C-alpha positions as CSV (number, residue, x, y, z in Angstrom):
1,M,-0.8,3.3,-7.4
2,L,-7.4,7.5,-10.4
3,S,-9.4,10.0,-9.4
4,S,-6.2,11.9,-9.2
5,W,-2.7,10.6,-9.7
6,T,-1.4,10.1,-6.2
7,T,-3.9,7.3,-5.6
8,L,-2.0,5.4,-8.3
9,V,1.1,5.6,-6.1
10,A,-0.7,5.5,-2.8
11,L,0.2,2.1,-2.1
12,T,0.9,2.1,0.2
13,L,1.7,2.0,2.8
14,T,4.4,1.2,5.1
15,S,7.1,1.4,7.9
16,L,10.5,-0.3,8.4
17,T,10.5,0.3,12.2
18,S,11.3,-3.0,14.0
19,A,9.4,-4.6,16.7
20,T,11.6,-5.7,19.7
21,P,11.8,-8.6,20.0
22,P,11.0,-9.6,16.4
23,Y,7.3,-10.6,16.2
24,K,5.8,-13.2,13.9
25,P,2.0,-13.1,13.7
26,K,-0.2,-16.1,13.6
27,C,-1.4,-16.8,10.0
28,G,-5.0,-16.5,8.9
29,P,-8.0,-14.9,10.5
30,D,-6.9,-15.7,14.1
31,G,-3.7,-13.6,13.6
32,V,-5.4,-10.4,12.4
33,S,-4.5,-7.3,14.4
34,V,-5.6,-3.8,13.3
35,R,-5.1,-0.3,14.3
36,L,-6.2,3.2,13.4
37,P,-3.7,5.5,11.6
38,P,-1.6,7.1,14.3
39,A,-2.7,10.6,13.1
40,F,-6.3,9.7,14.1
41,T,-5.5,8.6,17.6
42,S,-5.7,11.5,20.1
43,D,-7.3,9.3,22.8
44,G,-9.0,6.0,23.4
45,P,-8.1,2.5,22.2
46,T,-6.7,2.2,18.8
47,T,-6.4,-1.5,18.2
48,T,-8.4,-4.6,18.6
49,T,-5.3,-6.4,19.9
50,R,-1.8,-5.2,20.6
51,W,-0.5,-3.9,17.3
52,I,3.2,-4.4,16.5
53,A,5.1,-3.1,13.5
54,P,6.8,-5.6,11.3
55,K,10.6,-6.1,11.5
56,T,12.9,-3.9,9.5
57,G,13.1,-5.0,5.9
58,W,9.8,-7.0,5.9
59,I,8.4,-4.7,3.3
60,F,10.9,-5.4,0.7
61,K,8.9,-8.0,-1.2
62,P,7.1,-8.1,-4.6
63,W,3.6,-6.9,-3.9
64,Y,0.3,-7.0,-5.8
65,Q,-2.6,-4.6,-5.1
66,V,-5.7,-6.9,-4.8
67,W,-8.3,-4.8,-2.9
68,T,-9.0,-1.1,-2.8
69,S,-11.7,1.3,-1.4
70,N,-11.4,3.5,-4.5
71,A,-14.1,2.5,-7.0
72,Q,-12.3,4.4,-9.8
73,V,-9.0,2.7,-9.2
74,G,-10.2,-0.9,-9.0
75,P,-11.5,-1.0,-12.7
76,F,-8.7,1.2,-14.0
77,L,-5.5,-0.3,-12.7
78,R,-4.8,-3.6,-14.2
79,N,-2.1,-5.9,-12.7
80,F,-0.8,-3.3,-10.3
81,Q,2.5,-4.3,-8.8
82,W,4.6,-2.5,-6.2
83,D,8.3,-3.2,-5.8
84,P,9.9,-1.2,-3.0
85,T,13.6,-1.1,-2.4
86,P,15.8,0.7,0.1
87,M,17.4,3.8,-1.4
88,D,20.5,2.9,0.6
89,P,20.9,-0.9,0.6
90,G,22.9,-0.5,3.8
91,D,20.1,1.2,5.6
92,L,16.9,-0.9,5.5
93,G,15.2,1.5,7.9
94,G,15.7,4.5,5.7
95,A,14.0,6.1,2.7
96,I,12.3,3.8,0.1
97,N,12.3,3.8,-3.7
98,D,8.5,3.7,-4.1
99,L,8.2,2.0,-7.5
100,S,4.9,0.9,-8.9
101,S,4.0,-0.6,-12.3
102,F,0.7,-1.4,-13.9
103,Q,-1.4,-1.7,-17.1
104,I,-4.6,0.0,-18.0
105,P,-7.7,-1.5,-19.7
106,G,-7.2,-2.1,-23.4
107,S,-3.4,-1.8,-23.4
108,D,-0.5,-4.2,-22.7
109,K,1.9,-1.4,-22.1
110,I,3.4,-1.4,-18.6
111,Y,3.4,2.0,-17.0
112,T,5.6,3.0,-14.1
113,S,5.2,5.5,-11.2
114,Y,8.0,6.5,-8.9
115,G,8.4,8.5,-5.7
116,V,10.3,8.4,-2.4
117,A,8.7,7.2,0.8
118,Y,10.2,8.4,4.1
119,P,9.6,6.6,7.4
120,H,7.9,8.9,9.9
121,P,10.3,10.0,12.6
122,H,8.0,9.2,15.5
123,W,5.2,6.9,14.3
124,P,6.0,3.2,13.5
125,G,4.2,1.9,10.4
126,V,3.9,5.3,8.7
127,L,5.4,6.6,5.5
128,D,5.5,10.1,4.1
129,Y,5.4,9.9,0.3
130,V,6.7,12.5,-2.1
131,G,6.5,12.1,-5.9
132,T,9.2,13.1,-8.3
133,G,9.2,14.7,-11.8
134,L,5.7,14.9,-13.2
135,L,4.4,13.9,-9.7
136,E,6.5,16.4,-7.7
137,N,3.4,17.9,-6.1
138,A,2.0,14.5,-5.2
139,T,2.3,14.0,-1.4
140,S,0.5,11.7,1.0
141,Q,0.9,9.8,4.2
142,Y,0.5,6.1,4.3
143,S,-0.2,4.2,7.5
144,W,-0.2,0.4,7.9
145,L,-3.5,-0.7,9.5
146,A,-2.8,-4.5,9.5
147,W,-0.2,-6.9,8.3
148,G,0.5,-10.6,8.5
149,C,0.0,-13.8,6.6
150,D,-2.9,-15.8,5.2
151,L,-3.7,-19.4,5.9
152,D,-1.2,-20.4,3.1
153,G,1.5,-18.4,4.8
154,N,1.5,-15.6,2.2
155,S,2.3,-12.1,3.4
156,Y,-0.2,-9.3,3.1
157,Y,-0.7,-5.8,4.5
158,V,-3.4,-3.2,4.6
159,S,-2.7,0.6,4.4
160,Y,-4.5,3.8,4.7
161,S,-3.5,6.8,2.5
162,S,-4.4,10.3,3.6
163,P,-6.0,12.7,1.2
164,A,-3.6,14.5,-1.2
165,E,-4.7,18.1,-1.0
166,A,-2.6,19.3,-4.0
167,S,-4.4,16.9,-6.3
168,G,-7.7,16.3,-4.6
169,T,-7.1,12.6,-4.2
170,P,-9.4,11.2,-1.6
171,A,-8.3,9.0,1.3
172,G,-8.3,5.3,0.7
173,I,-7.5,1.8,2.0
174,D,-5.6,-0.8,0.0
175,L,-4.8,-4.4,0.6
176,M,-1.5,-5.7,-0.8
177,S,-0.4,-9.3,-1.1
178,V,2.6,-11.2,-2.4
179,T,0.1,-13.2,-4.5
180,D,-2.1,-11.8,-7.2
181,I,-5.2,-13.3,-5.7
182,G,-4.5,-12.1,-2.2
183,P,-5.5,-13.7,1.1
184,E,-8.3,-16.2,1.3
185,Q,-11.7,-14.7,2.0
186,A,-11.8,-15.6,5.7
187,T,-8.7,-13.5,6.4
188,V,-9.9,-10.6,4.1
189,D,-13.3,-10.6,5.9
190,K,-11.7,-10.6,9.3
191,V,-9.4,-7.7,8.5
192,F,-12.3,-5.5,7.2
193,D,-14.6,-6.5,10.0
194,E,-11.9,-5.6,12.6
195,L,-11.3,-2.3,11.0
196,K,-15.0,-1.4,11.2
197,K,-15.0,-2.4,14.9
198,L,-12.4,0.4,15.6
199,G,-15.4,2.8,15.5
200,N,-13.9,5.5,13.3
201,E,-16.4,6.8,10.8
202,E,-13.9,7.3,8.0
203,I,-12.2,3.9,8.4
204,T,-15.6,2.2,8.6
205,R,-16.7,3.9,5.5
206,L,-13.6,2.9,3.5
207,A,-13.5,-0.6,4.9
208,S,-17.2,-1.0,3.8
209,A,-16.4,0.1,0.2
210,M,-13.6,-2.4,-0.7
211,I,-13.6,-3.9,-4.2
212,R,-11.3,-6.2,-6.1
213,N,-8.5,-4.8,-8.2
214,I,-8.0,-6.3,-11.7
215,Q,-5.3,-9.0,-11.7
216,D,-6.0,-10.8,-14.9
217,G,-2.7,-12.6,-15.5
218,A,-1.6,-10.4,-18.5
219,R,1.8,-9.9,-16.8
220,D,2.4,-13.6,-15.9
221,G,5.8,-14.7,-17.0
222,L,7.0,-11.1,-17.5
223,P,9.9,-9.7,-15.4
224,R,8.8,-7.4,-12.6
225,V,9.9,-3.7,-12.7
226,T,12.4,-3.4,-9.8
227,T,14.6,-0.6,-10.9
228,C,14.0,3.0,-11.9
229,D,16.6,5.1,-13.9
230,A,16.7,8.8,-14.2
231,E,14.1,8.9,-17.0
232,C,11.8,6.6,-15.1
233,K,12.0,9.1,-12.1
234,T,10.7,11.9,-14.2
235,N,7.4,10.0,-14.4
236,N,7.0,11.3,-18.0
237,D,5.7,7.8,-18.9
238,L,2.4,8.9,-17.3
239,V,1.8,11.9,-19.6
240,D,-0.5,9.7,-21.8
241,I,-2.7,9.0,-18.8
242,I,-2.8,12.2,-16.8
243,G,-1.8,14.8,-19.4
């Protein structure tokens, strides 16, 4: 879930690697812990506090994209939802059905976008995304930078998507929430401030450019898109948008 298509599906971000023992963050601004993408970290500190990956299966929730660093995506994607599921229900730590759905301005049609996200073999909290069908050349790496819960106990996470060279999609940061309004402003501000304090030029630039996604309620009361059949996986639904 642009400037080129993989940003539409660049949601994300995400790993199913467990923390041992299971870790539950403190909710709200005081519980914010951030890190740089593992691919960035050749030396030096990478987190403001000890960063721990969420437990296996934590990602399998209904998500809304509520903040993005991509100024073209924010106004274009309406009511973006992400509904990941394990490809093998018996292996929550395996490959993920990366299924997104959204509307565009001036249309009530719900579009879908599908790919497969593979947990990185060595880095916790990192997924390697590969599109299918029309998006078969769309690849990117998504790294979780922060995750936790807001003051109301609602889950959120923040991910960094690497540039997609095949399509020219720039790097980006997205904030996802289980509510369509996202975390309260205090938690949002703390996340972005802590990311800037990591001292990485690219992460600071992206964290300084965050804007709201459009969540206007047009999908309220409608069932979420949680499954993707063979036709859905061709991504031909997107021809009207990307040609």
